[in-house]
N, C-alpha and C positions, 0 to 999 in steps of 0.2 A: 542590860543585853550579855548574853551569854558569852564565856571564853573564848569559846569557837569564833561566834559572829567577830566579837571585837578582834581577835588575831587574823582573819579572812581580812576584814575591811584594813586594817593595819598594813597588811601585805601588799592591798590594792593600793592603797595611797602610796607606801613606799615603791611601788615598782611606776607608778607615775611618774612620783617625783626623780627616779632614776632615768625617766627620758631626757631631761636637761642638766645631767651633772657635767660641771663644767672639766673635770679630768678626762678625755676618752681613754688614758690608758688603765684607769681604774675600772673594772667592770662591777659597778652599783649594782645591776640588777641582779646577775649571778651571786653575787656576796649577800645580797638580801637573803636568795633563795637559800643558799648553803646556812645562813643563821635560822629561818626558819624550818629546813629540812632536820636541822640538828634539834631543835627543840621540839618535834613534831610530837614523841612518845612521852611528853611531860605528862603526868597525872595529877602529881600534889598543886593545888589552887594556889599556894603561896609560890611556888616556884612560875607557875603560870604566869601569876600578876607579875614577878619580878620579869618576866621575858618581854610582857607586854609594855612593861613602864620602859626598858631597856630600847624597845623597838621606838616607842614614842619620844624618847631621847635623841634617838639618830635621826627620826623625822623633824622635831625641833633643829637640831645642828644643821640639816640640811638644809632645812629653810631659812636658816642665818647665812648660812653660806651662798645661798642664791640671791638675799637682799643685799649681803656685802658684795657679791660681784656687781649687780645691778649697779651700786650706789659708785663702785669703783670706775664701771662704763661711764656713768655720768659726770663723775668728777673729770675724767678726761676728756669728753667732751665739750665741757663747760667750766675751763680753768676760772679760776679768781681772776676778777681785773681789778682788786685794788692793789693800788702803787706799793711794790716791795712784796706782792705776794708772790704765789705761785706760777704766775702766768709767765709765758714767754713774750706776751706783748708788751711794747713799751709803755710807762705810765703815761695817761691822758696829764697834758698840760693846760 
Protein backbone atom coordinates (compact mmCIF):
# COMPACT_ATOMS: atom_id res chain seq x y z
CA UNK A 1 0.00 0.00 0.00
CA UNK A 2 1.37 3.40 -0.88
CA UNK A 3 2.23 5.94 1.78
CA UNK A 4 -0.57 8.20 0.62
CA UNK A 5 -3.21 5.50 1.05
CA UNK A 6 -1.79 4.48 4.43
CA UNK A 7 -1.87 8.10 5.60
CA UNK A 8 -5.45 8.59 4.40
CA UNK A 9 -6.62 5.37 6.06
CA UNK A 10 -4.90 6.37 9.30
CA UNK A 11 -6.44 9.85 9.14
CA UNK A 12 -9.94 8.43 8.67
CA UNK A 13 -9.46 5.97 11.50
CA UNK A 14 -8.22 8.66 13.88
CA UNK A 15 -11.15 10.90 12.95
CA UNK A 16 -13.55 8.06 13.76
CA UNK A 17 -11.81 7.45 17.08
CA UNK A 18 -12.10 11.15 17.87
CA UNK A 19 -15.89 10.94 18.00
CA UNK A 20 -15.76 9.20 21.38
CA UNK A 21 -12.80 11.01 22.93
CA UNK A 22 -13.52 11.21 26.68
CA UNK A 23 -12.32 14.79 27.28
CA UNK A 24 -14.70 17.21 25.53
CA UNK A 25 -12.44 20.19 26.25
CA UNK A 26 -9.65 18.63 24.14
CA UNK A 27 -10.53 18.90 20.45
CA UNK A 28 -9.04 15.59 19.33
CA UNK A 29 -10.31 15.74 15.75
CA UNK A 30 -8.95 19.25 15.15
CA UNK A 31 -5.61 18.27 16.67
CA UNK A 32 -5.37 15.27 14.35
CA UNK A 33 -6.20 17.48 11.38
CA UNK A 34 -3.48 19.99 12.34
CA UNK A 35 -0.93 17.20 12.72
CA UNK A 36 -1.73 15.81 9.28
CA UNK A 37 -1.73 19.25 7.66
CA UNK A 38 1.66 20.00 9.22
CA UNK A 39 3.10 16.87 7.58
CA UNK A 40 1.30 17.31 4.26
CA UNK A 41 4.40 18.38 2.32
CA UNK A 42 6.77 15.63 3.46
CA UNK A 43 8.61 14.02 0.55
CA UNK A 44 11.31 11.91 2.19
CA UNK A 45 10.11 8.31 2.59
CA UNK A 46 11.85 7.94 5.96
CA UNK A 47 10.13 11.05 7.34
CA UNK A 48 6.76 9.92 5.98
CA UNK A 49 7.23 6.50 7.57
CA UNK A 50 8.16 8.15 10.88
CA UNK A 51 5.03 10.34 10.77
CA UNK A 52 2.81 7.34 9.98
CA UNK A 53 4.36 5.35 12.83
CA UNK A 54 3.67 8.26 15.19
CA UNK A 55 0.04 8.36 14.00
CA UNK A 56 -0.28 4.63 14.63
CA UNK A 57 1.15 5.17 18.11
CA UNK A 58 -1.50 7.84 18.77
CA UNK A 59 -4.16 5.40 17.55
CA UNK A 60 -2.95 2.65 19.90
CA UNK A 61 -2.79 5.02 22.86
CA UNK A 62 -6.29 6.31 22.13
CA UNK A 63 -7.64 2.76 21.95
CA UNK A 64 -5.94 1.99 25.27
CA UNK A 65 -7.55 5.09 26.77
CA UNK A 66 -10.98 3.92 25.60
CA UNK A 67 -10.57 0.44 27.05
CA UNK A 68 -9.34 1.91 30.34
CA UNK A 69 -12.41 4.14 30.42
CA UNK A 70 -14.66 1.11 29.83
CA UNK A 71 -12.84 -0.85 32.53
CA UNK A 72 -13.26 1.96 35.04
CA UNK A 73 -16.95 2.20 34.23
CA UNK A 74 -17.42 -1.54 34.76
CA UNK A 75 -15.42 -1.38 37.98
CA UNK A 76 -17.77 1.32 39.30
CA UNK A 77 -20.88 -0.54 38.17
CA UNK A 78 -19.86 -3.89 39.69
CA UNK A 79 -17.70 -3.30 42.76
CA UNK A 80 -15.95 -6.20 44.44
CA UNK A 81 -18.24 -8.13 46.77
CA UNK A 82 -15.33 -9.82 48.52
CA UNK A 83 -15.25 -9.12 52.29
CA UNK A 84 -12.68 -6.45 52.96
CA UNK A 85 -12.77 -5.38 49.31
CA UNK A 86 -13.65 -2.00 47.87
CA UNK A 87 -17.37 -2.67 48.09
CA UNK A 88 -19.63 -0.34 50.02
CA UNK A 89 -21.94 -3.24 50.82
CA UNK A 90 -21.53 -4.97 54.18
CA UNK A 91 -19.73 -8.33 53.99
CA UNK A 92 -21.93 -11.40 53.71
CA UNK A 93 -22.05 -13.54 56.87
